[in-house]
C-alpha positions as CSV (number, residue, x, y, z in Angstrom):
1,M,12.0,16.3,-22.2
2,R,13.3,14.4,-18.9
3,P,11.8,11.6,-16.7
4,L,9.9,13.6,-14.2
5,G,11.0,11.5,-11.3
6,A,12.1,7.7,-11.1
7,G,10.6,6.1,-8.1
8,L,7.9,8.0,-6.3
9,L,5.5,5.3,-5.7
10,A,7.4,3.0,-3.4
11,A,7.6,0.2,-5.3
12,A,7.2,3.0,-7.6
13,V,5.3,5.0,-9.5
14,V,7.8,7.4,-11.6
15,T,5.9,10.1,-13.3
16,T,4.8,12.5,-10.2
17,A,7.1,15.6,-9.7
18,T,7.0,15.2,-5.9
19,A,6.5,12.6,-2.9
20,A,2.7,13.8,-2.8
21,A,1.4,10.8,-5.1
22,A,3.3,8.5,-3.0
23,Q,1.1,9.1,0.1
24,E,-2.2,8.3,-1.8
25,I,-1.7,4.7,-1.5
26,S,-0.2,3.4,1.6
27,L,3.0,1.2,1.0
28,N,2.7,-0.5,4.8
29,R,2.4,-4.1,4.6
30,P,-0.3,-5.1,6.7
31,G,-1.9,-8.4,6.0
32,S,-5.3,-9.4,4.5
33,G,-9.1,-10.2,5.8
34,A,-12.1,-8.5,6.7
35,R,-11.9,-9.8,10.1
36,A,-8.7,-8.2,10.6
37,A,-9.6,-4.8,9.0
38,G,-12.7,-4.5,11.4
39,M,-10.1,-4.8,14.4
40,G,-8.4,-1.9,13.2
41,N,-5.5,-4.5,11.6
42,A,-4.3,-5.5,15.1
43,F,-4.1,-9.1,14.2
44,I,-0.3,-10.1,14.8
45,A,-1.1,-11.8,18.1
46,V,-4.5,-13.2,16.7
47,S,-3.7,-15.0,13.3
48,D,-5.9,-17.7,14.1
49,D,-7.8,-18.2,10.5
50,G,-6.9,-18.8,6.9
51,T,-5.5,-15.0,6.6
52,A,-2.7,-15.9,9.4
53,A,0.1,-16.1,7.0
54,S,-0.1,-12.7,5.7
55,W,0.1,-11.2,9.3
56,N,2.0,-13.7,11.3
57,P,2.9,-17.1,9.6
58,A,3.3,-18.6,13.2
59,G,-0.5,-18.4,13.6
60,L,-1.1,-21.0,11.1
61,S,-0.1,-23.5,13.8
62,Q,-3.8,-22.8,15.4
63,L,-5.5,-24.3,12.4
64,R,-6.5,-27.7,13.0
65,K,-8.7,-28.2,10.0
66,P,-8.2,-27.5,6.3
67,E,-9.2,-24.1,5.4
68,F,-9.8,-22.1,2.1
69,S,-10.0,-18.4,2.1
70,L,-11.1,-15.6,-0.3
71,V,-11.2,-11.9,0.5
72,Y,-12.9,-9.2,-1.7
73,N,-12.1,-5.6,-1.6
74,T,-13.8,-2.2,-3.0
75,S,-12.6,1.0,-2.2
76,R,-13.4,4.8,-3.1
77,R,-10.6,7.4,-2.3
78,N,-10.9,11.1,-2.8
79,I,-7.7,13.4,-3.2
80,S,-8.3,17.2,-2.8
81,L,-5.6,19.6,-3.7
82,E,-6.3,23.0,-1.9
83,G,-4.9,26.3,-0.9
84,Y,-1.7,26.0,-3.9
85,R,0.1,29.2,-4.4
86,T,3.0,29.7,-6.3
87,R,6.2,29.7,-4.0
88,D,6.9,33.5,-5.0
89,E,3.4,34.2,-3.9
90,S,2.5,35.7,-7.2
91,A,-0.4,33.3,-8.0
92,A,-3.0,31.1,-6.4
93,F,-4.7,28.0,-7.8
94,T,-8.4,26.9,-7.6
95,A,-9.0,23.6,-5.8
96,L,-9.2,20.4,-7.4
97,S,-11.0,17.1,-6.1
98,T,-10.7,13.5,-7.7
99,A,-12.5,10.4,-6.9
100,T,-11.1,6.8,-7.7
101,A,-13.0,3.6,-7.2
102,V,-11.4,0.2,-7.2
103,A,-12.8,-3.3,-6.9
104,N,-11.0,-6.6,-6.9
105,L,-10.2,-10.1,-5.5
106,E,-7.5,-9.4,-2.6
107,F,-6.5,-12.7,-1.2
108,A,-6.9,-16.3,-1.7
109,S,-5.4,-19.5,0.1
110,A,-5.6,-23.0,1.0
111,A,-4.0,-24.3,4.1
112,L,-3.7,-28.0,5.4
113,P,-2.9,-29.0,8.7
114,F,-1.2,-32.4,9.8
115,S,1.0,-33.7,12.5
116,V,4.5,-34.7,12.5
117,G,6.3,-36.4,15.3
118,G,3.4,-35.3,17.6
119,K,4.0,-31.7,16.5
120,A,1.1,-29.7,14.9
121,V,2.3,-28.7,11.6
122,T,0.4,-26.3,8.9
123,I,1.4,-25.6,5.3
124,Q,-0.2,-22.8,3.1
125,A,-0.1,-21.7,-0.4
126,G,-1.6,-18.3,-1.1
127,W,-1.9,-15.3,-3.5
128,R,-2.5,-11.7,-2.5
129,R,-2.8,-8.3,-4.3
130,L,-0.1,-6.6,-1.9
131,Y,-0.6,-3.0,-3.9
132,Q,-3.4,-2.0,-5.9
133,I,-1.6,0.5,-8.0
134,T,-4.9,2.6,-9.0
135,S,-5.0,6.5,-8.3
136,G,-5.7,9.5,-10.3
137,T,-6.0,13.2,-10.5
138,R,-8.2,14.8,-13.2
139,G,-9.8,18.1,-13.6
140,D,-9.2,21.8,-14.3
141,V,-7.3,24.2,-12.2
142,Q,-7.2,28.1,-12.7
143,R,-4.3,30.0,-12.0
144,V,-5.2,33.3,-10.9
145,P,-2.4,36.3,-10.6
146,V,-2.3,38.0,-7.1
147,T,0.6,40.5,-7.7
148,A,1.2,42.9,-10.9
149,D,4.2,41.1,-12.0
150,S,2.6,37.6,-12.4
151,R,1.9,35.8,-15.4
152,P,-1.7,36.3,-17.0
153,E,-4.5,34.1,-15.9
154,S,-4.6,30.5,-17.3
155,V,-6.4,27.3,-17.1
156,I,-4.4,24.3,-16.5
157,R,-6.1,21.1,-17.2
158,I,-4.6,17.8,-15.3
159,D,-5.0,14.2,-16.2
160,D,-2.7,12.1,-14.0
161,S,-3.2,8.6,-13.3
162,S,-2.0,5.1,-12.7
163,D,-3.1,1.7,-13.0
164,G,-1.7,-1.8,-12.2
165,N,-0.8,-3.8,-9.2
166,I,1.7,-5.8,-7.3
167,D,0.8,-9.4,-6.4
168,L,2.7,-11.8,-4.4
169,W,2.7,-15.8,-4.3
170,S,3.5,-17.1,-1.0
171,L,4.3,-20.7,0.8
172,A,4.2,-20.6,4.3
173,G,4.6,-23.0,7.2
174,A,4.3,-23.0,10.9
175,V,5.2,-25.9,13.5
176,R,3.8,-26.0,17.1
177,F,7.1,-26.8,19.0
178,T,5.4,-26.9,22.6
179,S,1.9,-26.1,24.0
180,R,2.7,-22.3,24.2
181,L,5.3,-21.6,21.4
182,S,4.7,-21.7,17.7
183,L,7.1,-20.4,15.0
184,G,6.5,-19.9,11.2
185,W,7.8,-18.8,8.1
186,S,6.7,-17.7,4.4
187,V,8.4,-17.2,1.3
188,D,6.8,-14.6,-1.0
189,L,7.5,-14.1,-4.8
190,Y,6.8,-10.5,-5.8
191,R,5.5,-9.6,-9.6
192,G,4.0,-6.2,-10.5
193,E,3.2,-4.1,-13.6
194,W,1.6,-0.9,-13.9
195,D,1.1,2.2,-16.2
196,D,1.4,5.7,-15.3
197,R,0.3,8.6,-17.5
198,Q,0.9,12.5,-16.8
199,D,-1.0,14.7,-19.1
200,A,-1.0,18.5,-18.6
201,S,-1.8,21.5,-20.7
202,E,-2.1,25.2,-20.1
203,D,-3.8,27.7,-22.0
204,P,-2.7,30.2,-22.4
205,G,0.8,28.8,-22.4
206,V,4.3,30.3,-22.0
207,L,5.4,29.6,-25.5
208,G,1.7,29.6,-27.5
209,P,-1.9,29.5,-27.1
210,T,-1.4,26.1,-25.4
211,D,1.4,24.5,-23.9
212,F,1.2,20.7,-23.1
213,S,3.3,17.8,-22.0
214,S,2.5,14.1,-21.9
215,L,4.4,11.1,-20.6
216,V,3.6,7.6,-20.4
217,V,5.5,5.0,-18.2
218,T,5.3,1.3,-18.0
219,N,6.9,-0.2,-14.9
220,R,7.7,-3.8,-14.1
221,V,9.2,-5.1,-10.8
222,D,9.9,-8.8,-9.5
223,G,11.5,-10.4,-6.4
224,H,11.3,-12.3,-3.3
225,N,11.7,-12.3,0.4
226,L,11.7,-14.5,3.8
227,N,9.2,-13.6,6.4
228,L,9.5,-15.3,10.0
229,G,6.9,-15.2,12.9
230,L,6.6,-16.3,16.6
231,L,3.3,-16.6,18.6
232,L,3.4,-17.4,22.5
233,A,-0.3,-18.5,23.2
234,Y,-1.7,-18.5,26.9
235,P,-5.0,-19.1,27.8
236,S,-5.9,-15.5,28.2
237,F,-3.1,-13.8,26.5
238,R,-1.1,-14.0,23.5
239,V,2.2,-12.2,22.0
240,G,3.2,-12.1,18.3
241,L,6.2,-11.2,16.7
242,V,6.8,-10.9,12.9
243,H,9.8,-9.9,10.8
244,H,9.0,-9.1,7.0
245,G,12.5,-9.4,5.3
246,A,13.6,-6.9,3.3
247,F,14.1,-7.7,-0.6
248,R,15.9,-6.5,-3.4
249,S,13.8,-6.4,-6.9
250,G,14.6,-6.0,-10.4
251,Y,13.0,-2.8,-11.8
252,R,12.5,-2.1,-15.5
253,V,10.8,0.9,-17.1
254,T,9.6,2.0,-20.7
255,Q,8.6,5.6,-21.2
256,S,7.5,7.9,-23.9
257,G,6.8,11.5,-23.7
258,R,5.5,14.5,-25.9
259,S,5.7,18.0,-25.2
260,S,5.1,21.5,-27.2
261,L,8.0,22.6,-24.8
262,A,10.8,20.2,-25.4
263,A,11.9,17.2,-27.8
264,P,10.1,14.0,-27.7
265,L,11.5,11.2,-25.3
266,E,11.6,7.6,-25.7
267,G,13.7,5.2,-23.6
268,S,13.9,2.6,-21.3
269,F,16.0,0.8,-18.6
270,G,16.2,-2.1,-16.5
271,S,19.7,-3.7,-16.9
272,G,21.2,-3.5,-13.5
273,A,18.4,-1.2,-12.2
274,D,16.9,-2.7,-8.4
275,I,14.7,-1.5,-5.8
276,H,15.7,-2.1,-2.3
277,F,12.4,-2.6,-0.3
278,P,12.9,-2.2,3.5
279,R,12.3,-4.5,6.3
280,S,9.2,-4.4,8.7
281,I,8.8,-5.5,12.3
282,G,5.8,-6.3,14.0
283,L,4.8,-6.8,17.7
284,G,1.3,-7.7,18.8
285,V,-0.4,-8.5,22.0
286,A,-3.9,-9.9,22.5
287,W,-5.7,-10.1,25.4
288,L,-8.9,-12.2,26.4
289,P,-10.4,-10.7,29.4
290,R,-13.3,-13.4,29.4
291,P,-14.1,-16.1,26.8
292,L,-16.0,-14.2,24.2
293,L,-14.1,-11.0,24.4
294,R,-10.7,-10.0,22.4
295,L,-8.6,-7.2,22.8
296,A,-5.5,-6.7,20.5
297,V,-2.7,-4.0,19.9
298,D,-0.2,-3.8,17.4
299,V,3.1,-2.0,17.0
300,T,5.0,-2.2,13.6
301,F,8.1,-0.4,12.6
302,D,9.0,0.2,9.1
303,E,12.6,1.2,7.9
304,W,11.6,3.4,5.2
305,T,15.2,5.2,5.0
306,K,16.4,2.0,3.5
307,F,13.9,2.3,0.7
308,L,16.1,2.9,-2.2
309,L,16.8,2.9,-5.9
310,E,20.1,1.9,-7.5
311,G,21.1,2.1,-11.2
312,T,18.6,4.3,-12.7
313,P,19.0,7.4,-14.9
314,A,18.2,9.1,-11.8
315,S,20.8,7.4,-9.6
316,P,23.6,6.3,-11.8
317,G,26.4,4.8,-9.9
318,R,24.6,5.5,-6.5
319,A,21.3,4.7,-4.4
320,V,18.8,7.2,-4.0
321,S,15.5,7.4,-1.7
322,G,12.6,5.6,-3.7
323,F,10.3,8.6,-2.5
324,D,12.1,11.7,-3.7
325,D,15.2,10.7,-5.4
326,L,17.7,12.3,-3.2
327,P,20.7,10.4,-1.7
328,P,20.0,9.0,1.6
329,E,21.7,11.8,3.6
330,L,19.6,14.6,2.1
331,S,16.4,12.7,1.7
332,A,13.2,13.9,3.8
333,T,12.0,9.9,4.0
334,R,11.3,8.7,7.6
335,D,11.3,5.5,9.3
336,T,7.9,4.9,10.9
337,V,5.9,3.4,13.6
338,T,2.3,2.3,13.3
339,L,-0.2,1.8,15.9
340,N,-3.1,-0.7,15.5
341,A,-5.9,-1.4,18.3
342,G,-8.9,-3.3,17.9
343,L,-11.6,-5.6,20.0
344,E,-13.8,-8.3,18.9
345,K,-16.8,-9.4,20.8
346,L,-18.6,-12.6,19.8
347,V,-22.6,-12.5,20.5
348,P,-24.0,-16.1,20.6
349,V,-27.2,-16.7,18.4
350,G,-28.5,-19.9,18.5
351,E,-25.7,-22.5,17.5
352,R,-23.7,-19.5,15.6
353,Y,-21.9,-16.7,16.5
354,V,-22.1,-12.9,15.3
355,P,-18.9,-11.0,16.0
356,L,-19.0,-7.1,16.6
357,R,-15.6,-5.4,16.0
358,L,-13.9,-2.1,16.2
359,G,-10.6,-0.7,15.4
360,F,-8.5,2.2,15.2
361,S,-4.9,2.8,13.6
362,R,-2.6,5.6,13.1
363,E,-0.3,4.6,9.9
364,P,2.2,7.5,9.1
365,Q,3.9,7.3,5.6
366,G,7.5,7.0,4.9
367,G,7.7,9.8,2.2
368,R,7.9,13.4,3.0
369,D,7.9,16.2,0.7
370,P,11.4,17.2,0.0
371,L,11.0,21.0,0.3
372,V,8.3,21.2,3.0
373,R,9.5,18.2,4.8
374,D,6.0,17.5,6.0
375,G,4.6,14.0,6.2
376,L,1.1,12.3,5.6
377,D,-0.2,10.2,8.5
378,H,-3.2,7.9,7.6
379,W,-5.8,7.7,10.5
380,I,-8.2,4.8,10.3
381,L,-11.5,3.9,12.1
382,A,-12.9,0.5,11.4
383,A,-16.0,-1.5,12.1
384,G,-16.8,-5.0,11.4
385,T,-19.3,-8.0,11.6
386,G,-20.1,-11.3,10.1
387,L,-21.4,-14.8,10.9
388,N,-19.5,-17.7,12.2
389,T,-20.7,-21.4,11.7
390,N,-18.8,-24.5,12.3
391,S,-17.7,-25.0,8.8
392,V,-18.1,-21.3,7.3
393,K,-16.9,-17.8,8.4
394,L,-18.2,-14.7,6.7
395,D,-16.8,-11.2,7.7
396,V,-17.5,-8.0,6.4
397,S,-15.5,-4.7,7.6
398,L,-15.9,-1.0,6.6
399,E,-12.9,1.2,7.1
400,Y,-12.6,4.9,6.9
401,R,-9.3,6.6,6.5
402,W,-8.1,10.1,6.1
403,G,-5.2,12.6,6.3
404,S,-3.7,15.8,5.1
405,Y,-0.3,17.4,4.7
406,R,1.5,20.1,3.1
407,N,3.5,19.6,0.1
408,S,5.2,21.2,-3.0
409,R,4.3,20.3,-6.6
410,S,4.8,21.5,-10.3
411,L,1.1,21.7,-12.0
412,S,2.3,23.7,-15.5
413,P,3.8,21.9,-18.3
414,V,6.6,24.3,-18.5
415,Y,7.9,23.2,-14.8
416,Q,7.0,19.4,-15.6
417,V,9.5,19.6,-18.4
418,G,12.0,21.4,-16.7
419,R,12.4,24.5,-18.4
420,A,10.9,27.2,-16.0
421,Q,14.1,29.1,-15.3
422,E,14.8,29.5,-19.0
423,F,11.6,31.6,-19.1
424,G,12.8,33.6,-16.1
425,L,10.3,32.0,-14.0
426,P,11.1,30.8,-10.3
427,P,12.9,27.4,-9.7
428,A,10.8,24.3,-9.3
429,P,8.9,23.0,-7.6
430,E,6.0,25.6,-8.6
431,A,3.7,25.8,-5.9
432,E,2.8,24.7,-2.3
433,G,-0.4,23.6,-0.7
434,T,-2.1,20.9,1.0
435,L,-3.2,17.7,0.0
436,R,-6.3,16.0,1.7
437,L,-7.0,12.3,1.5
438,G,-10.6,10.5,2.5
439,E,-11.3,6.9,1.5
440,W,-13.6,4.3,2.0
441,R,-13.0,0.7,2.1
442,L,-15.4,-2.4,2.2
443,K,-13.9,-6.0,2.9
444,V,-15.9,-9.2,2.4
445,A,-14.2,-12.5,3.4
446,M,-15.2,-16.1,3.4
447,I,-13.4,-18.9,4.9
448,Y,-14.4,-22.4,4.6
449,R,-13.3,-24.8,6.8
450,V,-13.3,-28.4,6.1
451,T,-14.8,-30.2,9.0
452,S,-14.7,-33.6,7.7
453,T,-11.5,-34.6,6.2
454,E,-12.8,-38.0,5.1
455,K,-15.1,-36.0,2.4
456,L,-11.8,-34.2,1.5
457,K,-10.0,-37.5,0.8
458,D,-13.3,-38.9,-1.0
459,L,-13.0,-35.6,-3.4
460,L,-9.3,-36.0,-4.1
461,K,-9.6,-39.7,-4.9
462,K,-12.5,-38.9,-7.4
463,V,-10.2,-36.1,-9.1
464,F,-6.7,-37.8,-8.9
465,G,-7.8,-41.5,-8.5
466,S,-7.0,-43.9,-5.7
């Protein structure tokens, strides 16, 4: 039994047979925070709270009091496989729908502003869950013949899942050089580990009453990169620019597999294997037509054609696309441009403010099906609110994202182990159909601003001594 792919979930799920699974979890790199999410993630030119470093590190220069930030995220994703038919049109497959729920802490940081030589300086240390790699496709699919020469009717039981995460730890800083110009940087250290499981059985099978295949893969990545940001701030207009640097990460994999159709698989690789994750460049504009109203638009370019795997069994001595394992000149991978737009209106309520936020995004994914050459665009609508006081900001956002695309995939075990043609079946992939995505995301963020630094100094003295 051979590996069933070596890098399809961009920092990498390696067990799916097509690029379809890579689209379920967006690999774009927006920052964190419920306030930004409520504005459709249009936050590059705003970046004026404790989550700033994840969007545009130059925005940290706008903080004038120490801030502590926490962001919690919960989501429910539904994936549907619809209208799948074998590529030779001899059989059709019934639809399959799977829901996956996730809840976890997404972001935590501490920022400290001070002055050096009359210049405003801010330093921030933070942690962030960059990718929550939790996804699954589970259920029974009935294979129904539609021509006389098709194989007999069968039931395919599918249980595919991924579980793990990629986290980053960051140290960021910003300096306000003039009343208008701020520059910032952040150094991110990436660490990730996740398990992939792919189980399938077919009854009746090609060789016997039941065919089955089972593959378990453990993945590990680690690396670092440098991000740079710029912010131009005017009384009613702001421009932000951010460059998320490319990084080269080590990549280690351990895998084992069993099948009624092939010999057992045991193996690992990692020495000399690397993931080249591409750069991302974002430009944002924010406009304040009146004091309590803000409009923002971001455009982000992701160079996904430079997302490459090197030194893996699927790419000995050469680089291949991290989405479809093909050489760059043959890959269907595309570079993408993401559009984010949002607004924020602050409503005074006594001595506090209640924000009202709306947002919209179009977030195309870099991976495309290598056969059909169709890609998935995530469309996003978002809304948010909260409560702002002098020392505490509580933000809540609700986001819905959806999309669909044509793709090819192999469902039967005989295709997943690469033996279809030995039994006189059409070449892989087995079927074509439509994948539909629908996902709800709820984020809650709390930012605590230390309004009295004397109290903070007293606390530090009690902890560390005078």
